[in-house]
C-alpha positions in Angstrom: -13.9 16.9 4.1 -10.7 15.1 3.1 -11.0 11.9 1.1 -10.0 8.8 3.0 -6.5 7.3 2.6 -6.1 3.8 1.3 -3.4 1.7 3.0 -1.6 -0.9 0.8 0.6 -3.4 2.6 2.3 -6.6 1.6 5.7 -8.0 0.9 7.2 -9.6 -2.2 7.3 -13.4 -2.4 10.2 -15.2 -4.2 8.0 -15.8 -7.3 6.5 -12.3 -7.5 7.8 -9.6 -9.8 6.7 -6.7 -7.4 5.5 -6.6 -3.9 1.8 -7.0 -3.1 1.7 -3.4 -1.8 3.2 -2.0 -5.0 0.9 -4.1 -7.2 -2.2 -2.8 -5.2 -0.9 0.8 -5.4 -0.4 0.5 -9.2 -3.9 -1.0 -9.6 -5.4 1.9 -7.5 -3.6 4.4 -9.7 -5.0 2.7 -12.8 -8.5 3.1 -11.2 -7.8 6.9 -10.9 -7.2 6.9 -7.2 -5.0 10.0 -6.6 -1.5 9.0 -5.5 -1.7 11.3 -2.5 -4.6 9.2 -1.1 -2.5 6.0 -1.2 -0.3 5.0 1.6 1.9 1.9 1.1 4.4 -0.1 2.9 6.4 -3.0 1.6 8.8 -3.3 4.5 6.8 -4.4 7.6 6.2 -8.1 8.0 2.8 -7.7 9.6 0.0 -5.6 8.4 -0.7 -4.2 11.9 2.9 -2.9 12.0 2.5 -1.2 8.6 -0.8 0.5 9.6 0.8 1.7 12.8 3.8 3.1 11.0 1.8 4.7 8.3 -0.8 6.3 10.5 1.5 7.6 13.2 
């Protein structure tokens, strides 16, 4: 059985150094989640759009 994928989605606000998606991805990597199990999108404006794009 394959491990589940984790979807990280979120843009970057004017006062943020990195996007929310990248910050969550970096945290997951620090928690030893394998990079191949992380899907992330920092372009879509809506989370539903990101999920649709990443899972199609």
